[in-house]
C-alpha angles and dihedrals in degrees: 000000000000091000090054090053091049091050091049091049090050091051090048092050091048091050093051091052093054116083111216114054093222091060097044129094086243091068088067094063129041109286130186137213124184129192148116132306108207117191130183121234119258137187093271103025093048108178119074106228143202110194137162120266132184129203122193121194127203116175106320096332121100119197122188137192133191130178111238111219130211120256096277094042096241102115140026115249100180147324127275108211135176146141147211143179121264116223123221087258092056095254115143139175116200119201120192147143147203130207124191124222111281092022095257093119125042144136142189118219136201125183126177133184144099132296122202132181094278101034144294150211129252128185131193145114146271118226105209131200115191119174089340094308119118131217139143142214136197122245139187129203118207109192136187139175090224098046098254112155094040119142122277119231108292099220138030090238091058091049092050091049091050090051091049091052091049091049091049090055094045108027095178095056 
């Protein structure tokens, strides 16, 4: 059992040393990137947003998911999902979509860029249809293996609660 763990650790180290994800040992087993999807406001999708996104890679296929929030950003209303193929150079184009209940809200998304062993950046757009009207907005994904670029706490109350929980776990902090 210990030899299997050592082999896995060696493969992980070798994968982190390689630059493009598609050429690394990590591309052979499921791999995960987390980060932020930042989208500009548009006429129909009014608020500019920064929201979490996750990409999982198996072989040369990248699949992503992102929780779509309601207009005021307080609750999830669905999941945007999509996928794309990663080239040997790490270049990828992800194509996805989301459709709200009742079909009154929907969008198709396309993001392109490059992924490397430690992260990457993709840019693209979302083509929205809301109540039959069409519009679009530009978006950027900033991704990392270690979770850098994730959202900060949205409200002061959430930050205070998080601090209280941390202090309860470590009273002498």
